[in-house]
LUMNU-425708 format. One record per residue (C-alpha): residue number from 1; x, y, z. Coordinates in steps of 0.001 Angstrom, whole numbers, plus 500000, padded with zeros to 6 digits. Layout:
   nr      px      py      pz
  NUM       X       Y       Z
...
This chain:
   nr      px      py      pz
    1  474086  436285  785622
    2  472125  432917  785455
    3  469614  434267  787915
    4  469436  437234  785797
    5  468628  435308  782829
    6  466442  433399  784361
    7  464669  436384  785857
    8  464347  437818  782548
    9  463004  434745  780675
   10  460307  434548  783603
   11  459045  438275  783406
   12  459174  438821  779634
   13  458286  435047  778268
   14  456613  436673  774543
   15  459744  439184  774186
   16  462507  436607  774988
   17  460493  434230  772266
   18  460245  436491  769672
   19  464420  437222  769789
   20  464837  433383  769609
   21  463087  433445  766597
   22  464341  436539  764996
   23  468016  434788  766164
   24  467178  431259  764673
   25  465981  433153  761528
   26  468831  435432  761308
   27  471321  432322  761879
   28  469328  430030  759491
   29  470183  432469  756905
   30  473642  431120  756848
   31  472885  427819  755790
   32  473138  429615  752310
   33  476848  429236  752566
   34  476501  425585  753683
   35  478192  422683  751779
   36  479538  419598  751573
   37  483540  419507  751165
   38  484835  416264  749571
   39  488533  417303  749196
   40  491137  415819  751027
   41  492879  419043  751620
   42  489730  420110  754145
   43  491321  417277  756858
   44  494635  419727  756816
   45  495239  423392  758065
   46  495632  425997  755108
   47  499434  427291  756484
   48  500314  423090  756795
   49  503179  422809  755029
   50  502636  419359  753318
   51  499199  421300  752060
   52  501122  424375  750945
   53  503865  422468  749063
   54  501194  420573  747406
   55  499263  423432  746229
   56  502410  425223  744908
   57  503237  421873  743210
   58  499985  421738  741633
   59  499734  425422  740783
   60  503510  424860  738959
   61  502670  421423  737152
   62  499038  419908  737598
   63  496508  418359  739718
   64  496786  414729  740624
   65  493461  413847  740684
   66  492290  410274  739214
   67  490861  406912  739595
   68  492473  403272  739045
   69  490675  400485  737903
   70  492379  397330  738686
   71  491577  394045  736451
   72  493053  390784  738069
   73  493047  387095  737118
   74  492615  384110  739622
   75  495115  381773  737394
   76  497357  382832  735130
   77  498469  385922  734131
   78  496875  389208  732286
   79  498322  388238  728688
   80  495375  386382  727764
   81  493688  387620  724565
   82  490276  387889  726661
   83  491720  389753  729273
   84  493770  392397  727165
   85  490619  393024  725393
   86  488632  393925  728577
   87  491402  396501  729624
   88  491495  397579  726093
   89  487853  398476  726394
   90  488374  400161  729842
   91  491435  402154  728309
   92  489417  403332  725152
   93  486331  404197  727280
   94  488063  406318  730188
   95  489334  408615  727551
   96  485783  409729  727165
   97  485421  409849  730924
   98  484343  413327  731900
   99  487207  415833  732738
  100  489243  412973  731723
  101  492529  414942  730810
  102  495196  411561  730484
  103  494711  407672  730476
  104  497770  404925  731022
  105  497903  401425  730944
  106  500014  398805  729195
  107  497429  398874  726360
  108  498521  402402  724890
  109  502339  402135  726333
  110  504244  403332  723290
  111  506807  401126  722446
  112  510192  402164  720586
  113  511660  399950  718203
  114  514729  400596  716623
  115  514432  399866  712185
  116  517932  399944  710475
  117  517690  403854  710733
  118  514303  404761  711923
  119  512888  404697  715015
  120  509187  402939  715257
  121  506910  403897  717824
  122  503931  401875  718386
  123  501111  400636  720830
  124  501840  396747  720816
  125  498922  396046  722541
  126  497071  398435  720444
  127  494177  396050  719511
  128  493979  392686  721227
  129  491789  390760  719458
  130  493819  391158  715943
  131  497102  389995  717637
  132  498478  386206  717586
  133  499930  383911  720438
  134  502867  384784  719398
  135  502555  388449  718977
  136  500735  388675  722650
  137  503663  386790  724129
  138  506189  388952  722231
  139  504134  392245  723795
  140  504385  390357  727492
  141  508184  389966  727088
  142  508372  393795  726432
  143  506120  394648  728929
  144  507110  392633  732203
  145  511091  394083  731020
  146  509513  397226  731420
  147  510550  398765  734898
  148  508184  401614  734672
  149  505593  399402  733729
  150  505836  396538  736267
  151  504675  397800  739394
  152  502601  400449  738213
  153  500515  399577  735773
  154  501034  395581  735418
  155  501681  393372  738761
  156  505110  391613  739211
  157  503676  388420  738675
  158  501315  389937  736097
  159  498385  388337  737575
  160  496668  392343  737638
  161  497038  395174  735593
  162  495742  398698  735662
  163  493750  401109  733854
  164  495101  404960  735465
  165  493479  407923  734574
  166  493687  411337  735186
  167  491274  414245  735502
  168  490779  418149  735272
  169  488550  418973  738262
  170  488090  421633  741137
  171  488939  422094  744478
  172  485796  420655  745598
  173  484648  418529  743007
  174  480936  416932  744627
  175  479155  416735  741272
  176  482103  416802  739373
  177  483301  413428  741370
  178  479454  412030  741274
  179  479864  412454  737649
  180  482911  410841  737142
  181  482339  407815  739080
  182  478859  407181  737710
  183  480639  406847  734291
  184  483470  404618  735397
  185  481325  402131  737543
  186  478999  402152  734246
  187  481659  400863  731728
  188  483592  398525  734603
  189  479955  396643  735081
  190  479541  396754  731148
  191  482975  395012  731367
  192  482459  392646  733828
  193  479121  391289  731978
  194  481268  390633  729236
  195  483943  389073  731565
  196  483136  387446  734666
  197  485801  385701  735077
  198  487658  388891  735955
  199  488108  390619  739161
  200  487633  394494  738682
  201  488074  397327  741741
  202  487915  400914  741461
  203  490148  403280  743726
  204  491575  406309  743641
  205  491638  409931  744811
  206  488360  410697  743673
  207  486428  407336  744213
  208  487837  408321  748005
  209  486084  411689  747693
  210  483009  410359  746052
  211  482620  407542  749101
  212  483116  410332  751819
  213  480284  412112  749899
  214  478051  408908  749991
  215  478653  407964  753331
  216  478146  411573  754647
  217  474753  411476  753154
  218  473867  407950  754242
  219  474651  409214  757969
  220  472583  412205  757453
  221  469612  410031  756163
  222  469766  407322  759070
  223  472068  408164  761813
  224  469933  411803  762841
  225  466452  410102  762727
  226  467763  407472  764436
  227  469559  409652  767061
  228  466160  411656  767532
  229  464054  408646  767886
  230  466694  407074  770535
  231  466322  410494  772427
  232  462293  411194  772279
  233  462594  407108  773536
  234  464762  408393  776390
  235  463217  411572  777375
  236  459654  409710  777853
  237  461229  407043  779859
  238  462973  409192  782078
  239  460577  412364  782061
  240  457565  410489  782097
  241  456092  413714  780770
  242  455031  414477  776690
  243  455335  418240  777339
  244  458491  418062  778699
  245  460141  415800  775913
  246  458521  418118  773694
  247  460500  421386  775102
  248  463255  419504  775752
  249  463508  418237  772015
  250  462611  422262  771146
  251  465638  423995  772916
  252  467935  421185  771352
  253  466905  421553  768307
  254  467013  425367  768283
  255  470523  425472  769747
  256  471434  423184  766854
  257  469925  425265  764037
  258  471450  428231  765871
  259  475140  427036  765995
  260  475526  425633  762891
  261  473904  428547  761245
  262  476340  430714  762850
  263  478951  428584  762309
  264  478343  428756  758202
  265  478245  432325  758498
  266  481533  432818  760025
  267  483425  430290  757677
  268  480697  431076  754628
């Protein structure tokens, strides 16, 4: 069979080249179906029991797309007027993030107090700038004695606190992730400039998705050109022929374009 193909190519080179060009064009049309998927779900088979359970849970309740801003101090704890004000700013501005559905932190934690025959619900750290030292100390005591807060929204030693954001976005949130990440990093940078003594970090499922997208784009922009450059150098060195190098690169390029194009048709 390989010998027959070789004889066909040698006997009708123009017709073979024409068919190769036609197949390449048809395969290339499939690239319209291609796209960058940043969802963590692509790492699992569609029938994976864990993924199936996750999809059922999200369909029943809600999705769990989130970002987490961590604010830490090198010495002392976060229960100072300056640090609490930074947390307050981050909490308030996080509500304005694109696609934001919920924001939680020690700042907007609702504390219930029994007053005679009434129950009073209030945010004990709602406006840190207006709180006295005694009020901050009392708020610290309440926060650090609340199990659902310690370990989730504040560290057990009080040296770090978090602002937890939940979002409503699509299954492949490429543009949405970029928009959210850009906004969150913008408000973090603003707070960091106002409070250089703080250590502020950003993480979460959306931040991870955006990191994957950025890394993929960076690889495409750098590794592919570098790979081709190395290939050219090696071919010229080994073959000692410019035409031999051009022909080899042409075969590799056409093979890659056709293979990936057919793949996008199948998965499109």
